[in-house]
C-alpha positions as semicolon CSV with decimal commas, in nm:
position;residue;x (nm);y (nm);z (nm)
1;M;-20,193;11,624;12,171
2;R;-20,156;11,555;11,803
3;A;-19,808;11,557;11,649
4;N;-19,906;11,827;11,397
5;R;-19,948;12,084;11,677
6;L;-19,602;12,004;11,811
7;E;-19,460;12,030;11,460
8;A;-19,633;12,364;11,390
9;F;-19,504;12,515;11,716
10;S;-19,152;12,390;11,646
11;D;-19,164;12,521;11,288
12;G;-19,251;12,866;11,421
13;V;-18,970;12,868;11,676
14;I;-18,715;12,744;11,422
15;A;-18,826;13,011;11,173
16;I;-18,768;13,276;11,440
17;I;-18,424;13,130;11,518
18;I;-18,321;13,154;11,153
19;T;-18,461;13,508;11,129
20;I;-18,270;13,624;11,436
21;M;-17,945;13,479;11,301
22;V;-17,964;13,685;10,982
23;L;-17,998;14,008;11,182
24;D;-17,630;13,990;11,274
25;L;-17,529;14,026;10,908
26;H;-17,445;14,391;10,843
27;V;-17,371;14,577;10,524
28;P;-17,003;14,677;10,502
29;Q;-16,919;15,047;10,543
30;E;-16,761;15,051;10,198
31;W;-16,749;14,802;9,913
32;T;-16,375;14,762;9,928
33;R;-16,188;14,436;9,955
34;P;-16,072;14,494;10,318
35;E;-16,425;14,584;10,431
36;I;-16,578;14,286;10,256
37;L;-16,315;14,052;10,403
38;K;-16,412;14,178;10,750
39;I;-16,765;14,038;10,711
40;V;-16,658;13,699;10,571
41;P;-16,625;13,527;10,915
42;T;-16,972;13,650;11,012
43;L;-17,115;13,534;10,682
44;L;-16,949;13,192;10,713
45;S;-17,064;13,143;11,073
46;Y;-17,417;13,236;10,962
47;A;-17,402;12,991;10,669
48;L;-17,283;12,709;10,897
49;S;-17,546;12,779;11,161
50;F;-17,820;12,818;10,900
51;L;-17,724;12,479;10,758
52;I;-17,722;12,317;11,104
53;V;-18,062;12,465;11,198
54;A;-18,207;12,369;10,859
55;I;-18,083;12,012;10,900
56;Y;-18,243;11,996;11,244
57;W;-18,568;12,126;11,095
58;V;-18,570;11,863;10,815
59;N;-18,485;11,578;11,052
60;H;-18,730;11,707;11,315
61;H;-19,004;11,701;11,049
62;H;-18,930;11,338;10,966
63;L;-18,903;11,239;11,330
64;I;-19,230;11,403;11,434
65;H;-19,412;11,228;11,149
66;L;-19,305;10,899;11,305
67;A;-19,466;10,994;11,637
68;Q;-19,774;10,791;11,710
69;K;-19,824;10,947;12,049
70;V;-19,722;11,285;12,187
71;D;-19,711;11,281;12,565
72;A;-19,562;11,516;12,825
73;M;-19,218;11,353;12,793
74;T;-19,217;11,420;12,418
75;L;-19,338;11,779;12,467
76;W;-19,065;11,855;12,719
77;A;-18,800;11,681;12,509
78;N;-18,906;11,900;12,217
79;I;-18,893;12,216;12,431
80;H;-18,548;12,109;12,550
81;L;-18,431;12,083;12,187
82;L;-18,582;12,422;12,100
83;F;-18,410;12,583;12,400
84;W;-18,065;12,476;12,283
85;M;-18,143;12,564;11,923
86;S;-18,257;12,910;12,037
87;L;-17,898;12,974;12,151
88;M;-17,769;12,927;11,796
89;P;-17,815;13,294;11,695
90;W;-17,611;13,410;11,995
91;V;-17,330;13,158;11,954
92;T;-17,330;13,227;11,578
93;A;-17,274;13,597;11,646
94;C;-16,993;13,510;11,888
95;L;-16,830;13,282;11,633
96;G;-16,857;13,543;11,358
97;K;-16,683;13,801;11,574
98;Y;-16,430;13,584;11,757
99;H;-16,373;13,292;11,516
100;H;-16,003;13,259;11,611
101;T;-16,076;13,231;11,984
102;P;-16,060;12,874;12,118
103;A;-16,316;12,941;12,393
104;V;-16,573;13,065;12,138
105;V;-16,518;12,770;11,904
106;A;-16,547;12,535;12,204
107;L;-16,867;12,716;12,308
108;Y;-17,007;12,667;11,958
109;G;-16,917;12,298;11,981
110;G;-17,081;12,283;12,323
111;I;-17,408;12,430;12,194
112;A;-17,394;12,190;11,897
113;L;-17,340;11,904;12,146
114;A;-17,637;12,017;12,357
115;C;-17,860;12,039;12,046
116;S;-17,752;11,692;11,939
117;L;-17,816;11,547;12,284
118;A;-18,158;11,713;12,298
119;F;-18,249;11,574;11,954
120;H;-18,140;11,229;12,072
121;L;-18,364;11,259;12,379
122;L;-18,658;11,370;12,163
123;R;-18,606;11,073;11,934
124;R;-18,593;10,842;12,236
125;S;-18,914;10,989;12,378
126;I;-19,087;10,902;12,051
127;A;-18,922;10,559;12,023
128;V;-19,055;10,457;12,366
129;H;-19,406;10,436;12,220
130;Q;-19,296;10,227;11,923
131;R;-19,130;9,929;12,088
132;S;-19,397;9,688;11,964
133;K;-19,321;9,764;11,599
134;E;-19,005;9,588;11,485
135;E;-18,948;9,808;11,179
136;L;-18,965;10,127;11,389
137;T;-18,754;9,976;11,666
138;N;-18,481;9,890;11,416
139;L;-18,502;10,236;11,262
140;H;-18,464;10,402;11,603
141;R;-18,171;10,175;11,685
142;R;-17,990;10,282;11,365
143;Q;-18,074;10,646;11,435
144;A;-17,943;10,612;11,791
145;Q;-17,609;10,487;11,659
146;K;-17,588;10,792;11,433
147;N;-17,684;11,016;11,727
148;Y;-17,412;10,865;11,946
149;L;-17,151;10,919;11,675
150;A;-17,255;11,285;11,639
151;L;-17,237;11,331;12,017
152;V;-16,883;11,188;12,028
153;I;-16,774;11,413;11,738
154;Y;-16,917;11,726;11,901
155;L;-16,765;11,629;12,235
156;A;-16,424;11,585;12,072
157;S;-16,452;11,927;11,903
158;I;-16,461;12,107;12,238
159;P;-16,111;12,030;12,375
160;L;-15,973;12,028;12,019
161;A;-16,061;12,399;11,992
162;W;-15,768;12,477;12,225
163;V;-15,534;12,278;12,002
164;N;-15,657;12,391;11,659
165;V;-15,973;12,599;11,601
166;W;-15,994;12,499;11,234
167;A;-15,977;12,127;11,311
168;S;-16,243;12,179;11,577
169;M;-16,467;12,359;11,326
170;A;-16,415;12,075;11,078
171;L;-16,538;11,829;11,342
172;I;-16,840;12,050;11,415
173;M;-16,930;12,044;11,043
174;L;-16,901;11,666;11,018
175;P;-17,238;11,577;11,180
176;A;-17,408;11,830;10,952
177;L;-17,278;11,628;10,659
178;M;-17,393;11,304;10,825
179;Y;-17,747;11,435;10,869
180;F;-17,775;11,643;10,551
181;L;-17,998;11,385;10,384
182;P;-18,251;11,218;10,614
183;D;-18,261;10,841;10,630
184;R;-18,469;10,721;10,332
185;R;-18,622;10,452;10,552
186;V;-18,784;10,728;10,758
187;E;-18,928;10,883;10,442
188;K;-19,067;10,544;10,332
189;L;-19,237;10,491;10,668
190;H;-19,442;10,809;10,636
191;K;-19,481;10,830;10,259
192;G;-19,778;11,041;10,164
193;D;-19,735;11,295;10,448
């Protein structure tokens, strides 16, 4: 299979994920300050999740363009990533409604952890076919270090939710900041795509 088919399928699934997330945003009953304040947690959880999904989409695009071969392992690793990402609308709705609840914040961190692990596995399934190219091997090694750091941060956010939900949410946002701009070396490797 060519990488562009995998990318097109993933783009469609991610577009649906983002669309489903917005459906949980409801118009307030009245345009009064108390009613508007009631929707702020839902709006903020949507904004965070939209940002996380968008960052996955941008980084997925760059990663797939590095793929020289798409085999069954890569296809299943991609499906694994899409499965966890497809839970984002549900966990976003939970977070919007129960943002002060440690179990919900921990659940959000757990889904973020699962997405991060799945992305790491997808990257590894692509890196396996690029061991003979030193530049790509070095790039994947640097990306793996970044992946491991994100995994540790997400993992730490889960028990922290029972100590302080806001500190846990800050940890969950940290990898989004780390991945906001893709590695320029990746862009250079597939310039012209």
